[in-house]
C-alpha positions as CSV (number, residue, x, y, z in Angstrom):
1,M,123.9,126.9,135.5
2,L,124.9,130.5,135.6
3,L,124.9,130.6,139.4
4,A,127.1,127.4,139.5
5,K,129.6,129.0,137.0
6,A,129.6,132.2,139.0
7,A,130.4,130.1,142.1
8,G,133.5,128.7,140.3
9,E,132.3,125.3,139.0
10,T,134.1,124.5,135.7
11,T,132.8,121.1,134.5
12,L,129.3,120.0,133.7
13,Q,129.4,117.3,136.3
14,A,130.4,119.8,138.9
15,I,127.7,122.2,137.8
16,A,125.1,119.5,138.0
17,E,126.2,118.5,141.5
18,W,126.3,122.2,142.6
19,M,122.7,122.6,141.4
20,R,121.5,119.4,143.0
21,L,123.0,120.3,146.3
22,R,121.4,123.8,146.3
23,A,118.1,123.1,144.6
24,S,115.9,123.9,147.6
25,R,117.7,127.2,148.3
26,V,117.6,128.3,144.6
27,Q,113.9,127.6,144.6
28,E,113.4,129.9,147.5
29,L,115.4,132.7,145.9
30,V,114.3,132.4,142.3
31,P,110.5,132.2,141.7
32,G,109.4,129.7,139.2
33,V,112.4,127.4,139.4
34,Q,111.5,123.7,139.1
35,A,112.2,121.1,141.8
36,T,114.5,119.2,139.4
37,F,117.4,120.5,137.4
38,P,118.7,119.3,134.1
39,C,121.1,116.3,134.0
40,V,124.6,116.6,132.7
41,A,123.6,115.5,129.1
42,T,120.9,118.2,128.9
43,S,123.2,120.8,130.3
44,R,125.8,119.8,127.6
45,N,123.2,120.1,124.8
46,V,122.0,123.5,126.1
47,G,125.6,124.7,126.4
48,R,126.3,123.8,122.8
49,A,123.3,125.9,121.6
50,V,123.9,129.0,123.7
51,V,125.6,132.0,122.2
52,L,128.1,133.4,124.8
53,E,127.3,137.0,123.9
54,H,123.7,136.4,124.8
55,I,124.7,135.0,128.2
56,H,126.8,138.1,128.8
57,V,123.9,140.4,128.0
58,I,121.5,138.4,130.3
59,I,124.0,138.5,133.2
60,M,124.4,142.3,132.7
61,V,120.7,142.9,132.7
62,V,120.0,140.7,135.7
63,G,122.8,142.6,137.6
64,M,121.4,146.0,136.6
65,C,117.9,145.0,137.7
66,A,119.2,143.6,141.0
67,R,121.1,146.8,141.6
68,A,118.1,149.0,140.7
69,A,115.9,147.1,143.1
70,I,118.1,148.1,146.1
71,R,118.9,151.7,145.0
72,E,118.0,154.6,147.3
73,P,115.6,157.1,145.8
74,A,118.4,159.7,145.6
75,E,120.5,157.3,143.6
76,Q,117.9,156.9,140.9
77,E,118.5,160.3,139.4
78,H,120.0,159.9,135.9
79,V,122.2,162.6,134.6
80,A,123.2,162.7,130.9
81,A,125.8,164.9,129.5
82,F,125.8,165.9,125.8
83,R,128.7,167.5,124.1
């Protein structure tokens, strides 16, 4: 669902269609993804139960991990400044 939203889909029907059309590709890219995706009703129920702040944190962590995986060794040096 997050990938579909990031791709610009705005309705649950559009998200479900986006996921259905890209199921095999998503399975290749994301280990452990099932062959079938939730229907619109399940997506709606999950959407009602999700806290948006949690989704924001998850997206940030995934982005940081993805960036860390492609960083050059010299980029991995962390510098902290204290005042």
